C-alpha positions as CSV (number, residue, x, y, z in Angstrom):
1,X,-31.6,-12.0,7.5
2,X,-30.0,-15.0,6.1
3,X,-31.5,-18.8,5.6
4,X,-29.1,-21.4,4.5
5,X,-30.2,-24.5,3.5
6,X,-27.7,-27.6,4.3
7,X,-24.4,-27.4,5.8
8,X,-20.6,-27.1,4.3
9,X,-17.1,-27.2,5.4
10,X,-15.3,-23.7,5.2
11,X,-12.5,-25.0,3.3
12,X,-14.8,-26.5,0.6
13,X,-16.7,-23.4,0.2
14,X,-16.7,-22.2,-3.7
15,X,-19.5,-20.4,-5.0
16,X,-20.7,-21.7,-8.2
17,X,-23.8,-19.5,-9.1
18,X,-25.3,-16.3,-7.8
19,X,-28.7,-15.0,-8.7
20,X,-30.8,-12.1,-7.2
21,X,-34.5,-11.3,-7.1
22,X,-36.1,-8.5,-5.0
23,X,-33.3,-8.0,-3.0
24,X,-32.8,-11.7,-2.4
25,X,-29.1,-13.2,-3.2
26,X,-29.1,-16.7,-3.5
27,X,-25.8,-18.5,-3.9
28,X,-25.2,-22.2,-4.7
29,X,-22.1,-24.0,-3.7
30,X,-21.1,-27.4,-3.7
31,X,-24.4,-28.9,-4.0
32,X,-25.8,-26.6,-1.3
33,X,-27.5,-23.1,-1.3
34,X,-28.1,-20.1,1.0
35,X,-30.4,-17.0,0.5
36,X,-29.3,-13.5,1.8
37,X,-31.7,-11.0,2.0
38,X,-29.6,-7.6,1.5
39,X,-31.6,-5.4,-0.5
40,X,-30.6,-3.3,-3.8
41,X,-26.9,-4.4,-3.5
42,X,-27.9,-8.2,-4.3
43,X,-27.8,-7.9,-8.1
44,X,-24.3,-6.1,-7.8
45,X,-23.1,-9.2,-5.6
46,X,-24.6,-11.6,-7.9
47,X,-23.0,-10.1,-11.1
48,X,-19.6,-10.4,-8.9
49,X,-19.9,-14.1,-7.7
50,X,-20.8,-14.7,-11.7
51,X,-17.7,-12.8,-12.7
52,X,-15.4,-13.2,-10.2
53,X,-12.1,-11.0,-10.5
54,X,-9.0,-12.9,-11.6
55,X,-5.8,-13.5,-9.9
56,X,-4.1,-10.6,-12.0
57,X,-7.1,-8.2,-11.4
58,X,-6.6,-9.3,-7.7
59,X,-3.1,-8.3,-8.1
60,X,-3.5,-5.3,-9.8
61,X,-1.5,-6.2,-13.0
62,X,-2.5,-4.0,-16.0
63,X,-1.5,-4.4,-19.7
64,X,0.9,-1.5,-19.8
65,X,3.1,-2.5,-16.8
66,X,6.5,-3.8,-16.5
67,X,6.9,-7.0,-14.0
68,X,9.8,-8.8,-12.6
69,X,9.3,-12.4,-11.2
70,X,12.1,-13.4,-8.8
71,X,11.6,-16.9,-8.0
72,X,8.5,-17.4,-9.0
73,X,7.8,-20.7,-10.7
74,X,4.0,-21.0,-10.6
75,X,3.7,-22.1,-14.4
76,X,0.0,-21.1,-14.7
77,X,0.9,-17.7,-13.0
78,X,3.6,-17.2,-15.5
79,X,1.4,-18.1,-18.5
80,X,-1.3,-15.5,-17.1
81,X,1.3,-12.7,-16.6
82,X,2.6,-13.2,-19.7
83,X,-0.4,-12.7,-21.4
84,X,-1.3,-9.5,-19.8
85,X,1.7,-7.6,-18.9
86,X,3.9,-5.4,-21.3
87,X,7.1,-7.0,-20.3
88,X,7.8,-9.8,-18.0
89,X,11.4,-10.5,-16.8
90,X,12.8,-13.2,-14.3
91,X,16.0,-11.2,-13.8
92,X,16.8,-8.8,-11.2
93,X,16.8,-5.4,-12.7
94,X,20.0,-3.1,-12.7
95,X,20.7,-0.6,-10.3
96,X,18.7,2.7,-11.0
97,X,15.9,0.7,-13.1
98,X,12.2,1.5,-12.8
99,X,9.6,-1.1,-12.8
100,X,6.0,-1.2,-12.0
101,X,5.8,-4.5,-9.8
102,X,8.2,-7.0,-8.5
103,X,7.0,-10.6,-7.3
104,X,9.5,-12.1,-4.7
105,X,9.2,-15.2,-3.3
106,X,10.3,-15.6,-0.1
107,X,10.7,-19.0,1.7
108,X,12.6,-18.1,5.0
109,X,13.2,-14.9,7.0
110,X,16.6,-14.1,5.4
111,X,15.2,-13.8,2.0
112,X,13.3,-10.4,3.2
113,X,16.9,-8.8,3.7
114,X,16.6,-8.4,-0.1
115,X,13.4,-6.0,0.5
116,X,15.3,-2.4,1.1
117,X,17.0,-3.0,-2.3
118,X,13.9,-4.4,-4.4
119,X,11.9,-1.1,-2.9
120,X,14.8,1.0,-4.9
121,X,13.5,-0.6,-8.2
122,X,10.3,0.3,-8.4
123,X,8.4,3.1,-9.9
124,X,7.0,6.1,-7.4
125,X,3.8,4.4,-7.8
126,X,4.9,0.6,-8.1
127,X,4.6,-2.3,-5.8
128,X,6.6,-5.2,-4.4
129,X,4.4,-8.2,-4.0
130,X,6.1,-10.8,-1.3
131,X,5.1,-14.5,-1.8
132,X,5.3,-16.5,1.3
133,X,4.4,-19.9,2.0
134,X,1.0,-20.5,3.9
135,X,1.1,-21.6,7.5
136,X,4.9,-22.0,8.0
137,X,6.8,-20.8,11.1
138,X,9.7,-20.3,9.0
139,X,8.1,-17.1,7.7
140,X,5.1,-15.3,9.0
141,X,3.0,-12.8,8.1
142,X,4.5,-10.4,11.0
143,X,8.1,-11.2,9.4
144,X,7.2,-9.7,6.2
145,X,5.6,-6.6,7.6
146,X,8.6,-6.0,9.6
147,X,10.7,-6.3,6.7
148,X,8.5,-3.9,4.8
149,X,8.6,-1.1,7.6
150,X,12.2,-1.6,7.8
151,X,12.6,-1.3,4.2
152,X,10.5,1.9,4.5
153,X,7.4,0.6,2.7
154,X,3.8,0.0,3.8
155,X,1.7,-3.0,3.4
156,X,-1.5,-2.6,1.7
157,X,-3.1,-5.9,0.4
158,X,-2.7,-9.3,1.1
159,X,-4.0,-12.0,-1.7
160,X,-4.1,-15.7,-1.7
161,X,-2.0,-16.4,-4.5
162,X,-2.1,-20.0,-4.7
163,X,-2.8,-23.0,-2.4
164,X,0.6,-22.9,-1.2
165,X,1.4,-19.1,-1.0
166,X,0.0,-15.6,0.1
167,X,1.0,-12.7,-1.4
168,X,1.6,-9.3,0.6
169,X,1.8,-6.1,-1.3
170,X,4.1,-3.4,-0.5
171,X,4.4,0.0,-1.4
172,X,6.1,3.2,-1.2
173,X,4.1,5.4,1.3
174,X,2.3,8.4,-0.6
175,X,4.1,11.1,1.5
176,X,7.3,9.8,0.1
177,X,6.5,9.4,-3.2
178,X,8.2,11.6,-5.9
179,X,7.5,11.7,-9.8
180,X,10.0,10.0,-11.7
């Protein structure tokens, strides 16, 4: 059972503080607060609210990874990833290369024609993240999902990359993976 105090607009919803007591999670956001009776998991949820995962955590970027950024111009992201990944490049790898993760910005449908070639450049357990503008008819989630299937990839995750872009993760299906 939840008891909400005050009203809030969804797009302004940002949790600022979370605390748990006897199975009740209390969150504060934008001068408002709410309490949720959720039982033993309340403390775990409160910790997650107090220490949210970073963008790189959500994207699965680990320190030993090699990352390629194609068309990515987000200065904040460039600084973040440069501080974590082992190697970061903004050049398309040569044929036969094998990288952990490729971030590819696609602002229109035609850009998705590059996906089959990009899929050949990732390691067997690697990923291609397609960054596409949010809420634009020029390229939709359906377009990226279809392009991924045509490239022989499966979509496994969607993350809000920034206020302007969504990131959709594509990987080689487990049944088709080979050890390199």
